[in-house]
C-alpha positions as CSV (number, residue, x, y, z in Angstrom):
1,M,-14.9,-13.4,18.6
2,G,-16.5,-15.5,21.5
3,L,-18.0,-18.8,22.4
4,D,-21.5,-20.3,22.1
5,I,-22.1,-22.6,25.1
6,H,-24.8,-25.3,24.9
7,L,-25.8,-27.3,28.0
8,F,-28.0,-30.4,27.9
9,P,-28.9,-33.2,30.3
10,C,-27.6,-36.7,29.8
11,L,-27.2,-39.9,31.8
12,S,-29.0,-39.7,35.2
13,D,-27.8,-36.4,36.4
14,N,-24.8,-35.3,34.2
15,Y,-24.7,-32.3,31.9
16,G,-23.2,-32.4,28.4
17,I,-21.5,-29.2,27.5
18,L,-20.7,-28.2,23.9
19,I,-18.8,-25.0,23.1
20,R,-18.4,-23.4,19.7
21,D,-15.9,-20.7,18.6
22,H,-17.8,-17.9,16.8
23,A,-15.0,-17.0,14.4
24,T,-14.3,-20.5,13.0
25,G,-17.3,-22.6,13.8
26,L,-15.0,-25.2,15.5
27,A,-16.6,-26.9,18.5
28,A,-15.6,-29.0,21.5
29,T,-17.3,-31.2,24.1
30,V,-16.3,-30.7,27.7
31,D,-15.9,-34.3,28.8
32,T,-17.7,-37.3,27.2
33,P,-20.4,-38.5,29.7
34,D,-22.6,-40.0,27.0
35,S,-21.1,-40.2,23.5
36,S,-24.3,-41.0,21.7
37,A,-26.1,-38.0,23.3
38,I,-23.1,-35.7,22.5
39,L,-22.9,-36.7,18.9
40,A,-26.6,-36.4,18.4
41,E,-26.7,-33.0,20.0
42,A,-23.7,-31.7,18.0
43,D,-25.4,-33.0,14.8
44,R,-28.7,-31.4,15.7
45,L,-26.9,-28.0,16.2
46,G,-24.7,-28.5,13.1
47,W,-21.5,-28.1,15.2
48,R,-18.3,-29.8,14.1
49,L,-16.5,-31.3,17.0
50,A,-12.7,-30.6,16.8
51,L,-11.8,-31.2,20.5
52,V,-12.6,-33.2,23.5
53,L,-11.7,-31.3,26.7
54,N,-11.5,-33.8,29.6
55,T,-11.5,-32.6,33.2
56,H,-10.7,-35.9,34.9
57,W,-10.6,-39.6,34.4
58,H,-13.9,-40.8,35.8
59,P,-16.0,-42.9,33.4
60,D,-18.9,-40.4,33.3
61,H,-16.4,-37.8,32.1
62,A,-14.0,-39.7,29.8
63,G,-15.8,-42.9,29.1
64,G,-17.1,-41.7,25.7
65,N,-13.7,-40.5,24.4
66,Q,-13.1,-43.3,21.9
67,A,-16.5,-43.2,20.5
68,V,-16.4,-39.4,20.0
69,K,-13.0,-39.6,18.4
70,D,-14.0,-42.5,16.1
71,A,-17.0,-40.5,14.9
72,T,-15.4,-37.1,14.5
73,G,-11.6,-37.3,14.6
74,A,-11.6,-34.9,17.5
75,E,-8.3,-34.3,19.3
76,I,-8.6,-35.4,23.0
77,I,-7.1,-33.1,25.5
78,G,-7.0,-33.5,29.3
79,P,-4.9,-34.4,32.3
80,P,-2.6,-37.4,32.1
81,E,-4.8,-39.4,34.5
82,V,-7.4,-39.8,31.7
83,T,-5.2,-42.6,30.2
84,R,-6.3,-44.8,33.1
85,I,-9.5,-45.6,31.2
86,A,-9.6,-43.8,27.8
87,P,-7.4,-42.4,25.0
88,L,-5.7,-39.0,25.3
89,D,-4.0,-37.2,22.5
90,R,-2.6,-34.2,24.3
91,P,-1.9,-34.1,28.1
92,V,-2.2,-30.6,29.7
93,A,-1.5,-29.2,33.1
94,D,-1.9,-26.0,35.1
95,G,-1.2,-22.8,33.1
96,D,-1.4,-24.5,29.7
97,E,-3.5,-23.0,27.0
98,V,-5.9,-24.7,24.6
99,Q,-7.0,-23.0,21.3
100,L,-10.5,-23.7,19.9
101,G,-10.3,-21.7,16.7
102,E,-9.7,-18.2,17.9
103,S,-10.9,-18.8,21.4
104,R,-8.4,-19.5,24.1
105,L,-9.0,-21.6,27.3
106,T,-6.5,-21.7,30.1
107,V,-6.0,-24.8,32.2
108,I,-6.4,-24.5,36.0
109,Q,-5.2,-27.3,38.2
110,T,-8.2,-28.2,40.5
111,N,-7.3,-31.5,42.1
112,G,-9.1,-32.9,45.1
113,H,-11.9,-34.9,43.6
114,T,-9.2,-36.7,41.7
115,N,-5.5,-36.1,41.9
116,G,-5.2,-34.8,38.4
117,H,-8.5,-32.9,38.0
118,I,-8.3,-29.7,35.9
119,S,-10.7,-27.0,34.8
120,Y,-10.8,-24.8,31.7
121,H,-11.2,-21.0,32.0
122,A,-12.4,-19.1,28.9
123,A,-11.6,-15.6,30.1
124,E,-12.9,-13.7,27.1
125,A,-16.2,-15.6,27.3
126,G,-16.4,-15.1,31.1
127,A,-16.9,-18.9,31.7
128,V,-15.1,-21.7,33.5
129,F,-15.8,-25.4,33.0
130,V,-15.1,-27.1,36.3
131,G,-16.1,-30.8,36.0
132,D,-16.6,-32.1,39.5
133,T,-14.6,-29.6,41.5
134,L,-17.2,-26.9,42.2
135,F,-21.0,-27.4,42.0
136,A,-23.9,-25.1,42.5
137,L,-24.1,-24.9,46.3
138,G,-21.6,-27.8,46.5
139,C,-18.2,-29.3,45.6
140,G,-16.9,-32.7,44.6
141,R,-16.2,-35.6,47.0
142,L,-12.6,-36.2,47.9
143,F,-12.1,-39.5,46.2
144,E,-8.4,-39.1,45.8
145,G,-7.2,-35.8,47.2
146,T,-7.2,-34.2,50.6
147,A,-9.2,-31.4,52.1
148,Q,-6.2,-29.1,51.6
149,D,-6.0,-30.1,48.0
150,M,-9.6,-29.2,47.4
151,W,-9.6,-26.0,49.4
152,T,-6.6,-24.8,47.4
153,S,-8.4,-25.7,44.1
154,L,-11.6,-23.9,45.2
155,G,-9.4,-20.9,46.0
156,R,-8.1,-20.9,42.4
157,L,-11.6,-20.8,41.1
158,T,-12.9,-18.2,43.5
159,A,-10.0,-15.9,42.5
160,L,-11.7,-15.6,39.1
161,P,-14.0,-12.6,38.5
162,D,-17.4,-12.8,40.4
163,A,-19.3,-12.6,37.1
164,T,-17.6,-15.7,35.7
165,Q,-20.2,-18.3,34.7
166,V,-19.5,-21.7,36.3
167,Y,-20.4,-24.8,34.2
168,C,-20.3,-27.8,36.5
169,A,-21.0,-31.3,35.3
170,H,-24.0,-32.5,37.4
171,E,-27.4,-31.4,38.5
172,Y,-26.8,-31.9,42.3
173,T,-28.1,-28.6,43.4
174,A,-31.4,-29.5,45.1
175,S,-29.6,-32.0,47.3
176,N,-26.8,-29.5,48.0
177,A,-29.4,-26.9,48.9
178,R,-31.1,-29.3,51.4
179,F,-27.7,-29.8,53.1
180,A,-26.9,-26.0,53.0
181,L,-30.0,-25.3,55.0
182,T,-28.8,-27.6,57.8
183,V,-25.5,-25.8,58.3
184,D,-26.1,-22.2,57.2
185,Q,-28.8,-19.9,58.5
186,D,-28.0,-16.9,56.4
187,P,-31.2,-15.5,54.8
188,T,-29.4,-15.1,51.5
189,V,-28.7,-18.9,51.5
190,A,-32.4,-19.6,52.3
191,D,-33.5,-17.4,49.5
192,R,-31.2,-19.1,47.0
193,C,-32.3,-22.6,48.2
194,A,-36.0,-21.6,47.7
195,A,-35.2,-20.5,44.1
196,V,-33.4,-23.7,43.5
197,F,-36.3,-25.8,44.6
198,A,-38.7,-23.8,42.5
199,A,-36.4,-24.2,39.4
200,R,-36.1,-27.9,39.8
201,A,-39.8,-28.3,40.4
202,Q,-40.3,-26.8,37.0
203,G,-37.6,-28.9,35.4
204,R,-35.3,-26.0,34.9
205,P,-31.5,-26.4,35.2
206,T,-29.6,-24.6,38.0
207,V,-26.4,-24.6,35.9
208,P,-24.6,-22.3,35.1
209,T,-24.0,-20.5,38.4
210,T,-21.5,-17.7,39.0
211,I,-18.4,-17.4,41.1
212,G,-19.9,-14.5,43.0
213,L,-23.1,-16.4,43.8
214,E,-21.1,-19.4,45.0
215,K,-18.9,-17.2,47.2
216,A,-22.0,-15.7,48.8
217,T,-24.0,-18.9,49.4
218,N,-22.0,-22.1,48.9
219,P,-21.4,-23.8,52.3
220,F,-18.1,-25.3,51.2
221,L,-16.8,-21.9,50.3
222,R,-18.2,-20.4,53.5
223,A,-16.7,-23.2,55.6
224,P,-14.5,-21.0,57.8
225,V,-17.6,-19.2,59.1
226,L,-19.7,-22.3,59.4
227,A,-17.5,-25.1,60.7
228,G,-17.4,-24.0,64.4
229,A,-20.7,-25.8,64.9
230,L,-19.3,-29.0,63.5
231,G,-16.0,-29.2,65.5
232,S,-12.7,-27.5,66.1
233,F,-10.4,-26.5,63.3
234,A,-7.0,-24.8,63.0
235,T,-7.0,-23.8,59.4
236,D,-9.5,-22.9,56.7
237,A,-8.7,-26.2,55.0
238,E,-9.6,-28.1,58.1
239,A,-12.9,-26.1,58.4
240,F,-13.6,-27.1,54.8
241,G,-12.9,-30.7,55.7
242,L,-15.4,-30.6,58.5
243,V,-18.2,-29.3,56.2
244,R,-17.2,-31.8,53.5
245,A,-17.4,-34.7,56.0
246,A,-20.8,-33.5,57.2
247,K,-22.1,-33.5,53.6
248,D,-20.6,-37.0,53.0
249,G,-22.8,-38.3,55.9
250,F,-25.9,-36.3,54.9
251,R,-28.9,-38.1,53.7
252,G,-31.5,-35.8,52.2
């Protein structure tokens, strides 16, 4: 029993993520950023799509729902907010479980980027699919939620085992690394950023990352020890908000 996980680039900087249950051969796509690319990749692999697992409603995550469903008959699962732009067959929320064959994924509420954002934790596979909540060396913008919302969501993710592989939805890591170097002088961070730049120069992905690596080097998770240079704060969530605001204004 277990999951095969296949990552591939699509659109300008998104990742498509296909997962397949070993025992039954049933497969799912995590979000639908590019329906044509998803269907072509599933066909190339010989994987039969049974589920769409949406993380949130944004068009580069749910915009391909209808086309994938039309082509495969896949059941679309996700937060209720998806219905703002796309079809949804089964709404899910924090603590709900989704079965893909014999593989179980648990829904984690991770709002902040949007108010209904969720992630999917495949505990037995040691993986979590986080959409736009947590990135390698980064996190999602606060388009709908508050700093407290996102800080709470990040805490839910960092409570997972350090070895958990984190599959985020975009290749933003080089930009995130350039920002990290402006706010964090830790040598471990510098070493990681150098590795990121080298990987991207060679066209290699920086996803997946791990919970442990992000806890050690991600400036948004390290906000309480970094934010003093950016302003005063009373809580860890306010410290996070200062780092998030600094990144929002960063050009690099």
